[in-house]
DSSP file (Angstrom, degrees, kcal/mol; ACC not computed):
  #  RESIDUE AA STRUCTURE BP1 BP2  ACC     N-H-->O    O-->H-N    N-H-->O    O-->H-N    TCO  KAPPA ALPHA  PHI   PSI    X-CA   Y-CA   Z-CA
    1    1 A M              0   0    0      0, 0.0     3,-0.1     0, 0.0    89,-0.1   0.000 360.0 360.0 360.0 147.6   -1.7    6.1  -21.7
    2    2 A E        -     0   0    0      1,-0.1     2,-0.1     0, 0.0     0, 0.0  -0.250 360.0 -89.9 -64.1 156.2   -1.9    2.4  -21.7
    3    3 A K        -     0   0    0      1,-0.1    -1,-0.1     2,-0.1    88,-0.1  -0.457  50.2 -88.1 -68.6 148.3   -5.0    0.8  -23.3
    4    4 A L        -     0   0    0      1,-0.2    -1,-0.1    -2,-0.1    66,-0.0  -0.401  39.5-154.6 -50.6 119.2   -8.0    0.0  -21.1
    5    5 A P        +     0   0    0      0, 0.0     2,-0.3     0, 0.0    -1,-0.2   0.682  69.7  52.3 -83.5 -19.0   -7.2   -3.5  -19.7
    6    6 A V  S    S-     0   0    0    118,-0.0     2,-0.6   122,-0.0   121,-0.1  -0.794  84.1-112.1-115.6 156.7  -10.8   -4.6  -19.2
    7    7 A K        -     0   0    0     -2,-0.3     2,-0.6   120,-0.2   122,-0.1  -0.799  26.7-146.0 -88.8 124.5  -14.0   -4.8  -21.3
    8    8 A I        -     0   0    0     -2,-0.6     2,-0.5     3,-0.0     3,-0.0  -0.811   4.0-145.9 -91.1 121.2  -16.7   -2.4  -20.2
    9    9 A D    >>  -     0   0    0     -2,-0.6     3,-1.0     1,-0.1     4,-0.8  -0.750  10.1-144.2 -77.3 121.2  -20.3   -3.7  -20.7
   10   10 A Q  H 3> S+     0   0    0     -2,-0.5     4,-2.6     1,-0.3     5,-0.2   0.765  97.6  68.3 -65.1 -22.8  -22.3   -0.5  -21.6
   11   11 A N  H 3> S+     0   0    0      2,-0.2     4,-1.7     1,-0.2    -1,-0.3   0.879  93.7  55.1 -57.3 -42.0  -25.1   -2.1  -19.6
   12   12 A I  H <4 S+     0   0    0     -3,-1.0    -1,-0.2     2,-0.2    -2,-0.2   0.917 109.0  45.7 -55.6 -47.6  -23.2   -1.6  -16.6
   13   13 A I  H >< S+     0   0    0     -4,-0.8     3,-2.1     1,-0.2    -2,-0.2   0.954 113.9  50.5 -63.7 -52.9  -22.9    2.2  -17.2
   14   14 A E  H 3< S+     0   0    0     -4,-2.6    -1,-0.2     1,-0.3    -2,-0.2   0.768 108.9  51.0 -62.6 -22.6  -26.6    2.5  -18.1
   15   15 A R  T 3< S+     0   0    0     -4,-1.7    -1,-0.3    -5,-0.2    -2,-0.2   0.372  80.0 126.8 -91.4   1.4  -27.7    0.7  -15.0
   16   16 A I    <   -     0   0    0     -3,-2.1     2,-0.7    -4,-0.2    -3,-0.1  -0.349  53.6-144.4 -67.8 133.9  -25.6    2.9  -12.7
   17   17 A N        -     0   0    0      1,-0.1   117,-0.1     2,-0.1    -1,-0.1  -0.906  12.3-151.2 -96.6 120.4  -27.7    4.5   -9.8
   18   18 A W        +     0   0    0     -2,-0.7     2,-0.2     2,-0.1    -1,-0.1   0.238  54.5 119.4 -81.0  13.4  -26.1    7.9   -9.4
   19   19 A E  S    S-     0   0    0      1,-0.1     2,-0.3    99,-0.0   115,-0.2  -0.559  79.8 -98.1 -71.5 138.6  -26.9    8.4   -5.8
   20   20 A V        -     0   0    0     -2,-0.2   115,-0.2     1,-0.1    -1,-0.1  -0.454  47.9-102.0 -62.4 124.5  -23.6    8.8   -3.8
   21   21 A S        -     0   0    0    113,-1.5    13,-0.1    -2,-0.3    -1,-0.1  -0.047  41.9-104.8 -46.0 147.3  -22.7    5.4   -2.3
   22   22 A P        -     0   0    0      0, 0.0    11,-2.2     0, 0.0     2,-0.4  -0.235  22.0-124.5 -78.2 157.4  -23.4    5.0    1.4
   23   23 A V  E     +A   32   0A   0      9,-0.2     9,-0.2    16,-0.1     7,-0.0  -0.852  34.1 172.5-100.5 141.9  -21.0    5.1    4.2
   24   24 A F  E     -A   31   0A   0      7,-2.9     7,-3.4    -2,-0.4     2,-0.1  -0.989  31.3-105.4-148.6 157.1  -20.8    2.1    6.6
   25   25 A P  E     +A   30   0A   0      0, 0.0     2,-0.3     0, 0.0     5,-0.2  -0.498  36.2 163.7 -85.2 149.1  -18.6    0.9    9.5
   26   26 A S  E >   -A   29   0A   0      3,-2.0     3,-1.9    -2,-0.1     2,-0.2  -0.850  67.7 -27.6-156.9 127.5  -16.0   -1.9    9.2
   27   27 A G  T 3  S-     0   0    0     -2,-0.3    75,-0.1     1,-0.3    74,-0.0  -0.433 125.5 -33.2  68.4-137.7  -13.3   -2.3   11.7
   28   28 A N  T 3  S+     0   0    0     -2,-0.2     2,-0.3    -3,-0.1    -1,-0.3   0.107 123.4  84.9-101.3  27.9  -12.5    1.0   13.2
   29   29 A Y  E <  S-A   26   0A   0     -3,-1.9    -3,-2.0    72,-0.2     2,-0.6  -0.802  73.5-125.6-127.0 160.4  -13.3    2.9    9.9
   30   30 A Q  E     -A   25   0A   0     -2,-0.3    12,-2.8    -5,-0.2     2,-0.3  -0.953  33.8-163.8-104.3 123.4  -16.2    4.4    7.9
   31   31 A M  E     -AB  24  41A   0     -7,-3.4    -7,-2.9    -2,-0.6     2,-0.5  -0.811   9.9-144.4-110.2 149.7  -16.0    2.9    4.5
   32   32 A R  E     +AB  23  40A   0      8,-2.7     8,-1.8    -2,-0.3     2,-0.3  -0.971  62.0  49.9-115.9 129.7  -17.9    4.3    1.3
   33   33 A G  E    S- B   0  39A   0    -11,-2.2     6,-0.2    -2,-0.5   101,-0.1  -0.977  98.3 -16.0 155.4-136.1  -19.2    1.8   -1.1
   34   34 A V  E >>  - B   0  38A   0      4,-3.5     3,-1.9    -2,-0.3     4,-1.9  -0.907  67.3-121.1-109.8 105.4  -21.2   -1.3   -1.2
   35   35 A P  T 34 S+     0   0    0      0, 0.0    -9,-0.0     0, 0.0     4,-0.0  -0.045  93.4   5.6 -48.5 140.6  -21.6   -3.0    2.3
   36   36 A N  T 34 S+     0   0    0      1,-0.1     3,-0.1    23,-0.0    21,-0.0   0.635 132.7  54.0  62.8  16.8  -20.3   -6.5    2.5
   37   37 A K  T <4 S-     0   0    0     -3,-1.9    21,-2.3     1,-0.2     2,-0.3   0.513 111.1 -14.6-139.7 -58.7  -18.9   -6.3   -1.0
   38   38 A V  E  <  +BC  34  57A   0     -4,-1.9    -4,-3.5    19,-0.2     2,-0.3  -0.977  62.1 137.2-162.0 136.7  -16.4   -3.3   -1.8
   39   39 A G  E     -BC  33  56A   0     17,-2.1    17,-3.0    -2,-0.3     2,-0.4  -0.982  32.0-134.6-167.4 169.0  -15.4    0.0   -0.2
   40   40 A F  E     -BC  32  55A   0     -8,-1.8    -8,-2.7    -2,-0.3    15,-0.2  -0.990  45.7 -83.4-135.6 151.0  -12.6    2.3    0.6
   41   41 A I  E     -B   31   0A   0     13,-1.2   -10,-0.3    -2,-0.4    13,-0.2  -0.305  63.0-103.5 -48.1 116.9  -11.9    4.2    3.8
   42   42 A D        +     0   0    0    -12,-2.8   -12,-0.2    -2,-0.1    -1,-0.1  -0.237  58.7 148.7 -52.0 122.9  -14.0    7.3    3.5
   43   43 A A        -     0   0    0     -3,-0.1     8,-0.0     8,-0.0    -3,-0.0  -0.969  48.5 -98.0-151.6 149.0  -12.1   10.5    2.5
   44   44 A P        -     0   0    0      0, 0.0     2,-0.4     0, 0.0    93,-0.1  -0.287  30.0-137.5 -66.3 154.3  -13.2   13.5    0.4
   45   45 A F  B     -h  137   0B   0     91,-0.6    93,-2.5    67,-0.0     2,-0.4  -0.970  17.3-170.5-113.4 132.5  -12.3   13.7   -3.3
   46   46 A T    >   -     0   0    0     -2,-0.4     3,-1.9     3,-0.4    67,-0.3  -0.983  35.4 -99.2-119.5 132.8  -11.1   17.1   -4.5
   47   47 A A  T 3  S+     0   0    0     -2,-0.4    67,-0.2     1,-0.3    68,-0.1  -0.242 104.6   4.5 -52.9 130.6  -10.6   17.6   -8.3
   48   48 A N  T 3  S+     0   0    0     65,-2.7     2,-0.5     1,-0.2    -1,-0.3   0.569 101.3 121.6  67.7  16.5   -7.0   17.2   -9.5
   49   49 A Q    <   -     0   0    0     -3,-1.9     2,-0.5    64,-0.3    -3,-0.4  -0.959  56.8-140.0-110.0 119.9   -5.7   16.2   -5.9
   50   50 A D        +     0   0    0     -2,-0.5     2,-0.3    62,-0.1    62,-0.2  -0.640  31.4 169.0 -77.4 118.5   -4.0   13.0   -5.5
   51   51 A H  E     - D   0 111A   0     60,-2.2    60,-2.8    -2,-0.5     2,-0.5  -0.888  34.8-108.7-133.8 165.2   -5.0   11.2   -2.3
   52   52 A K  E     - D   0 110A   0     -2,-0.3     2,-0.4    58,-0.2    58,-0.3  -0.742  32.2-176.4 -93.8 131.9   -4.5    7.8   -0.7
   53   53 A Y  E     - D   0 109A   0     56,-3.7    56,-2.2    -2,-0.5     2,-0.8  -0.998  20.0-143.5-135.4 136.4   -7.5    5.4   -0.4
   54   54 A M  E     - D   0 108A   0     -2,-0.4   -13,-1.2   -13,-0.2     2,-0.3  -0.824  20.3-153.6 -93.0 103.7   -7.5    2.1    1.2
   55   55 A W  E     -CD  40 107A   0     52,-2.7    52,-2.0    -2,-0.8     2,-0.3  -0.616  10.3-167.0 -84.6 149.3   -9.9   -0.4   -0.9
   56   56 A H  E     -CD  39 106A   0    -17,-3.0   -17,-2.1    -2,-0.3     2,-0.4  -0.945   2.8-160.9-132.6 148.2  -11.4   -3.2    1.0
   57   57 A F  E     -CD  38 105A   0     48,-2.9    47,-1.8    -2,-0.3    48,-1.6  -0.987   4.5-170.8-136.1 139.3  -13.3   -6.3   -0.4
   58   58 A W        +     0   0    0    -21,-2.3     2,-0.1    -2,-0.4     3,-0.1  -0.940  34.4  86.2-127.5 151.1  -15.7   -8.8    1.1
   59   59 A G  S >  S-     0   0    0     -2,-0.3     3,-0.7     1,-0.1   -22,-0.1  -0.227  72.3 -99.7 133.1 147.9  -17.1  -12.0    0.0
   60   60 A G  T 3  S+     0   0    0      1,-0.3     2,-0.3    -2,-0.1    -1,-0.1   0.822 115.1  38.2 -54.4 -44.5  -16.2  -15.7    0.0
   61   61 A S  T 3  S+     0   0    0     -3,-0.1    -1,-0.3     3,-0.0     3,-0.1  -0.503  71.9 176.4-116.1  61.7  -15.0  -15.8   -3.6
   62   62 A I    <   -     0   0    0     -3,-0.7    -3,-0.1    -2,-0.3    -5,-0.0  -0.483  38.9-111.4 -69.3 128.5  -13.1  -12.5   -4.4
   63   63 A P        -     0   0    0      0, 0.0     2,-0.2     0, 0.0    63,-0.1  -0.225  30.2-120.5 -53.6 141.7  -11.7  -12.7   -7.9
   64   64 A E        +     0   0    0     61,-0.1    63,-0.3    -3,-0.1    64,-0.3  -0.589  63.7  64.6 -87.0 159.0   -7.9  -13.0   -8.3
   65   65 A G  S    S-     0   0    0     -2,-0.2    29,-0.0    31,-0.2    59,-0.0  -0.526  83.1 -37.2 119.8 171.3   -6.0  -10.4  -10.1
   66   66 A K        -     0   0    0     59,-0.2    60,-2.7    -2,-0.2     2,-0.6  -0.217  58.9-109.7 -66.0 152.1   -4.9   -6.8  -10.2
   67   67 A L  E     -I  125   0B   0     27,-2.6    26,-2.7    58,-0.2     2,-0.4  -0.716  33.4-175.2 -88.2 124.0   -7.3   -4.1   -9.2
   68   68 A T  E     -IJ 124  92B   0     56,-2.3    56,-2.8    -2,-0.6     2,-0.5  -0.969   5.6-165.8-116.4 135.5   -8.6   -1.8  -12.1
   69   69 A I  E     -I  123   0B   0     22,-2.2    13,-1.1    -2,-0.4     2,-0.5  -0.981   3.0-167.7-125.0 118.5  -10.7    1.2  -11.3
   70   70 A V  E     -IK 122  81B   0     52,-2.2    52,-3.2    -2,-0.5     2,-0.3  -0.943  10.9-149.2-107.0 115.3  -12.6    2.9  -14.3
   71   71 A A  E     -IK 121  80B   0      9,-2.9     9,-2.3    -2,-0.5     2,-0.3  -0.615  14.3-176.7 -83.3 136.9  -14.1    6.3  -13.7
   72   72 A V  E     -IK 120  79B   0     48,-1.9    48,-2.4    -2,-0.3     2,-0.3  -0.979  17.8-142.1-129.9 127.3  -17.3    7.3  -15.5
   73   73 A K  E >   -I  119   0B   0      5,-0.7     3,-1.9    -2,-0.3    46,-0.2  -0.624  31.7 -98.5 -86.9 143.8  -18.6   10.9  -14.9
   74   74 A K  T 3  S+     0   0    0     44,-3.2    44,-0.1    -2,-0.3     3,-0.1  -0.336 110.1  20.4 -59.4 136.9  -22.4   11.4  -14.7
   75   75 A G  T 3  S+     0   0    0      1,-0.2     2,-0.3    -3,-0.0    -1,-0.2   0.527 114.9  80.6  82.0   9.5  -23.9   12.6  -17.9
   76   76 A S    <   -     0   0    0     -3,-1.9    -1,-0.2     2,-0.1     0, 0.0  -0.957  60.9-155.1-138.0 153.3  -20.8   11.3  -20.0
   77   77 A H        +     0   0    0     -2,-0.3     2,-0.2    -3,-0.1    -3,-0.1   0.175  58.7 127.8-109.6  12.4  -19.9    7.9  -21.2
   78   78 A K        -     0   0    0     -5,-0.2    -5,-0.7     1,-0.0     2,-0.4  -0.529  53.0-142.2 -73.3 133.5  -16.3    9.1  -21.2
   79   79 A L  E     -K   72   0B   0     -2,-0.2    -7,-0.2    -7,-0.2    -2,-0.1  -0.884  20.8-178.0-100.9 133.2  -14.0    6.6  -19.3
   80   80 A A  E     -K   71   0B   0     -9,-2.3    -9,-2.9    -2,-0.4     2,-0.4  -0.920  30.7-114.1-126.6 149.6  -11.2    7.9  -17.2
   81   81 A P  E     -K   70   0B   0      0, 0.0   -11,-0.2     0, 0.0    10,-0.2  -0.701  25.6-175.2 -72.4 132.4   -8.4    6.2  -15.1
   82   82 A A        +     0   0    0    -13,-1.1    30,-2.5    -2,-0.4     2,-0.1   0.709  56.1  84.7-100.2 -25.5   -9.0    7.0  -11.4
   83   83 A L  E     -FE  90 111A   0      7,-0.8     7,-3.0   -14,-0.5     2,-0.3  -0.434  57.8-162.9 -77.7 150.2   -5.7    5.3   -9.9
   84   84 A T  E     -FE  89 110A   0     26,-2.3    26,-0.7     5,-0.3     2,-0.4  -0.956  10.1-171.2-124.0 150.7   -2.4    7.1   -9.8
   85   85 A V  E >  S-F   88   0A   0      3,-2.3     3,-2.6    -2,-0.3    24,-0.0  -0.986  83.9 -11.0-136.2 127.1    1.1    5.6   -9.3
   86   86 A D  T 3  S-     0   0    0     -2,-0.4     3,-0.1     1,-0.3    -1,-0.0   0.810 130.1 -55.7  47.4  36.1    3.8    8.1   -8.8
   87   87 A G  T 3  S+     0   0    0      1,-0.3     2,-0.4     0, 0.0    -1,-0.3   0.339 112.8 118.8  84.6  -9.9    1.5   10.8   -9.7
   88   88 A K  E <   -F   85   0A   0     -3,-2.6    -3,-2.3     1,-0.0    -1,-0.3  -0.755  68.7-115.5 -97.3 137.0    0.7    9.3  -13.1
   89   89 A S  E     +F   84   0A   0     -2,-0.4     2,-0.3    -5,-0.2    -5,-0.3  -0.507  44.5 167.1 -65.5 131.5   -2.8    8.3  -14.1
   90   90 A V  E     -F   83   0A   0     -7,-3.0    -7,-0.8    -2,-0.3    -8,-0.2  -0.982  37.2-139.9-144.6 156.3   -3.0    4.5  -14.6
   91   91 A W  S    S+     0   0    0     -2,-0.3   -22,-2.2     1,-0.2     2,-0.3   0.841  83.8  41.2 -77.6 -36.6   -5.9    2.0  -15.0
   92   92 A T  B     +J   68   0B   0    -24,-0.2   -24,-0.2    -9,-0.1    -1,-0.2  -0.937  55.7 175.5-132.7 138.2   -4.5   -0.8  -13.0
   93   93 A T        -     0   0    0    -26,-2.7    16,-0.1    -2,-0.3   -26,-0.1  -0.256  43.9 -55.6-119.1-153.4   -2.6   -1.3   -9.7
   94   94 A G        -     0   0    0     14,-0.2   -27,-2.6   -28,-0.2    -1,-0.3   0.197  61.1 -76.7 -86.6-155.5   -1.5   -4.3   -7.8
   95   95 A V        -     0   0    0    -29,-0.2   -29,-0.2    30,-0.1    -1,-0.1  -0.858  47.7-108.1-106.3 126.0   -3.2   -7.4   -6.3
   96   96 A P        -     0   0    0      0, 0.0    11,-0.2     0, 0.0   -31,-0.2  -0.223  40.7-161.5 -54.3 145.0   -5.3   -7.2   -3.1
   97   97 A G  B     -G  106   0A   0      9,-3.4     9,-1.1     1,-0.2     3,-0.1  -0.149  32.3 -20.9-114.6-151.3   -3.7   -8.8   -0.2
   98   98 A R  S    S-     0   0    0      7,-0.2     8,-0.6     1,-0.1    -1,-0.2   0.257  79.1 -73.7 -51.0 163.3   -4.6  -10.2    3.3
   99   99 A P        +     0   0    0      0, 0.0     2,-0.3     0, 0.0     5,-0.2  -0.273  55.3 171.9 -61.3 154.7   -7.7   -9.3    5.4
  100  100 A N  B >   +M  103   0C   0      3,-0.9     3,-3.2     5,-0.1     5,-0.2  -0.976  53.7   4.0-159.5 146.9   -7.8   -5.9    7.0
  101  101 A N  T 3  S-     0   0    0      1,-0.3   -72,-0.2    -2,-0.3     3,-0.1   0.728 131.1 -48.6  47.4  33.8  -10.3   -3.7    9.0
  102  102 A G  T 3  S+     0   0    0      1,-0.3    -1,-0.3   -76,-0.1     2,-0.2   0.443 114.4 115.5  87.4   0.3  -13.0   -6.4    8.9
  103  103 A A  B <  S-M  100   0C   0     -3,-3.2    -3,-0.9   -77,-0.1    -1,-0.3  -0.613  72.1-125.5-100.8 164.4  -12.7   -7.1    5.2
  104  104 A D  S    S-     0   0    0    -47,-1.8     2,-0.3     1,-0.2   -46,-0.2   0.729  91.1  -0.9 -80.0 -25.2  -11.6  -10.3    3.4
  105  105 A A  E     -D   57   0A   0    -48,-1.6   -48,-2.9    -5,-0.2     2,-0.3  -0.976  65.0-171.9-161.2 158.1   -8.9   -8.4    1.4
  106  106 A H  E     -DG  56  97A   0     -9,-1.1    -9,-3.4    -8,-0.6   -50,-0.2  -0.984   8.9-169.9-152.9 164.9   -7.5   -5.0    0.9
  107  107 A I  E     -D   55   0A   0    -52,-2.0   -52,-2.7    -2,-0.3     2,-0.2  -0.929  21.8-130.8-154.7 132.0   -5.2   -2.9   -1.1
  108  108 A P  E     +D   54   0A   0      0, 0.0     2,-0.3     0, 0.0   -14,-0.2  -0.530  36.4 166.1 -78.7 151.1   -3.9    0.7   -0.7
  109  109 A S  E     -D   53   0A   0    -56,-2.2   -56,-3.7    -2,-0.2     2,-0.4  -0.981  33.8-126.5-150.6 160.5   -4.1    3.0   -3.7
  110  110 A N  E     -DE  52  84A   0    -26,-0.7   -26,-2.3    -2,-0.3     2,-0.3  -0.908  28.6-174.7-105.8 149.6   -3.9    6.5   -4.8
  111  111 A M  E     +DE  51  83A   0    -60,-2.8   -60,-2.2    -2,-0.4     2,-0.3  -0.949  11.4 173.6-137.4 160.3   -6.7    8.1   -6.8
  112  112 A K        -     0   0    0    -30,-2.5     2,-0.4    -2,-0.3   -62,-0.1  -0.865  11.1-163.6-162.6 128.1   -7.2   11.5   -8.5
  113  113 A L        -     0   0    0    -67,-0.3   -65,-2.7    -2,-0.3   -64,-0.3  -0.964  14.4-146.0-117.6 140.9  -10.1   12.6  -10.7
  114  114 A R  S    S+     0   0    0     -2,-0.4    -1,-0.1   -67,-0.2   -67,-0.0   0.769  76.1  49.7 -83.5 -24.1   -9.5   15.7  -12.9
  115  115 A E  S    S-     0   0    0    -68,-0.1   -67,-0.1   -69,-0.0    22,-0.1  -0.905  78.9-120.9-118.4 144.2  -13.0   17.2  -12.9
  116  116 A P        +     0   0    0      0, 0.0     2,-0.3     0, 0.0    22,-0.2  -0.360  67.3  83.8 -66.5 157.4  -15.5   18.0  -10.1
  117  117 A G  E    S- L   0 137B   0     20,-2.3    20,-2.9     2,-0.1     2,-0.6  -0.880  85.7 -49.3 142.5-173.7  -18.9   16.2  -10.4
  118  118 A T  E     - L   0 136B   0     -2,-0.3   -44,-3.2    18,-0.2     2,-0.3  -0.877  58.2-174.9 -99.6 122.1  -20.5   12.8   -9.6
  119  119 A W  E     -IL  73 135B   0     16,-2.3    16,-2.7    -2,-0.6     2,-0.5  -0.903  22.1-144.9-117.0 146.9  -18.5    9.9  -10.7
  120  120 A A  E     -IL  72 134B   0    -48,-2.4   -48,-1.9    -2,-0.3     2,-0.7  -0.909  13.6-152.9 -99.0 130.3  -19.0    6.1  -10.7
  121  121 A L  E     -IL  71 133B   0     12,-2.9    12,-2.1    -2,-0.5     2,-0.6  -0.919  10.4-151.4-109.4 116.4  -15.8    4.0  -10.0
  122  122 A L  E     -IL  70 132B   0    -52,-3.2   -52,-2.2    -2,-0.7     2,-0.6  -0.743  11.9-144.5 -92.7 130.7  -16.3    0.8  -11.7
  123  123 A V  E     -IL  69 131B   0      8,-2.9     7,-3.7    -2,-0.6     8,-1.0  -0.802  19.1-179.2-100.6 115.0  -14.2   -2.0   -9.7
  124  124 A F  E     -IL  68 129B   0    -56,-2.8   -56,-2.3    -2,-0.6     2,-0.5  -0.928  14.9-161.8-114.0 141.2  -12.6   -4.8  -11.6
  125  125 A L  E >  S-IL  67 128B   0      3,-2.4     3,-2.0    -2,-0.4     2,-0.3  -0.972  75.1 -43.6-112.8 110.3  -10.5   -7.7  -10.0
  126  126 A G  T 3  S-     0   0    0    -60,-2.7   -61,-0.1    -2,-0.5   -58,-0.1  -0.588 126.3 -26.8  56.1-125.3   -8.5   -9.2  -12.8
  127  127 A N  T 3  S+     0   0    0     -2,-0.3     2,-0.4   -63,-0.3    -1,-0.3   0.420 117.8 105.2 -92.8  -1.6  -11.0   -9.4  -15.6
  128  128 A T  E <   - L   0 125B   0     -3,-2.0    -3,-2.4   -64,-0.3     2,-0.5  -0.653  67.7-136.0 -84.4 125.8  -14.0   -9.6  -13.4
  129  129 A Y  E     - L   0 124B   0     -2,-0.4    -5,-0.2    -5,-0.2     3,-0.1  -0.767  24.9-180.0 -79.5 126.7  -16.3   -6.7  -12.9
  130  130 A W  E     -     0   0B   0     -7,-3.7     2,-0.3    -2,-0.5    -6,-0.2   0.854  47.3 -76.9 -98.3 -49.7  -17.0   -6.6   -9.0
  131  131 A D  E     - L   0 123B   0     -8,-1.0    -8,-2.9   -94,-0.0    -1,-0.4  -0.943  46.0 -95.7 168.2-173.2  -19.3   -3.6   -8.5
  132  132 A Y  E     - L   0 122B   0     -2,-0.3     2,-0.4   -10,-0.2   -10,-0.2  -0.924  12.8-149.0-134.7 161.2  -19.1    0.2   -8.5
  133  133 A V  E     - L   0 121B   0    -12,-2.1   -12,-2.9    -2,-0.3     2,-0.5  -0.989  15.5-147.2-124.0 123.5  -18.8    3.0   -5.9
  134  134 A V  E     + L   0 120B   0     -2,-0.4  -113,-1.5   -14,-0.2     2,-0.3  -0.850  25.4 171.7 -99.4 131.0  -20.4    6.6   -6.6
  135  135 A I  E     - L   0 119B   0    -16,-2.7   -16,-2.3    -2,-0.5     2,-0.5  -0.839  29.8-125.7-128.8 161.3  -18.6    9.5   -5.2
  136  136 A D  E     - L   0 118B   0     -2,-0.3     2,-0.6   -18,-0.2   -91,-0.6  -0.954  19.0-156.2-105.3 131.7  -18.8   13.4   -5.4
  137  137 A V  E      hL  45 117B   0    -20,-2.9   -20,-2.3    -2,-0.5   -91,-0.2  -0.949 360.0 360.0-106.4 121.3  -15.7   15.2   -6.4
  138  138 A H              0   0    0    -93,-2.5   -92,-0.2    -2,-0.6    -1,-0.1   0.431 360.0 360.0 -96.8 360.0  -15.6   18.7   -5.3
């Protein structure tokens, strides 16, 4: 596996609020994440199953660069890639594009987490930490 492309500040992990992120409306969809900042079209996560998730970003100055998602499991400081490309786990995917579903930018992705539990998905755009989304994996 490739090396983690972003620097993780341990303070980010220590400050995670482990409550599952809320669902909020945007366009015709229900998003899970941080309203007016980041989210994806809400869909369940099942351990070891690859599914498509459409990420959305809001804000006047969305950082440029590729999307990196770093997953952290509650109770562990172990970092795991959440994104998949052609079934293979990767840290990074493409660059978010045009507005969609009421957001300022969006990008489709596939994600898979290997173990059930509560996970935080740390979202980076380029080298910039943007925010995190907490999910339950069944």
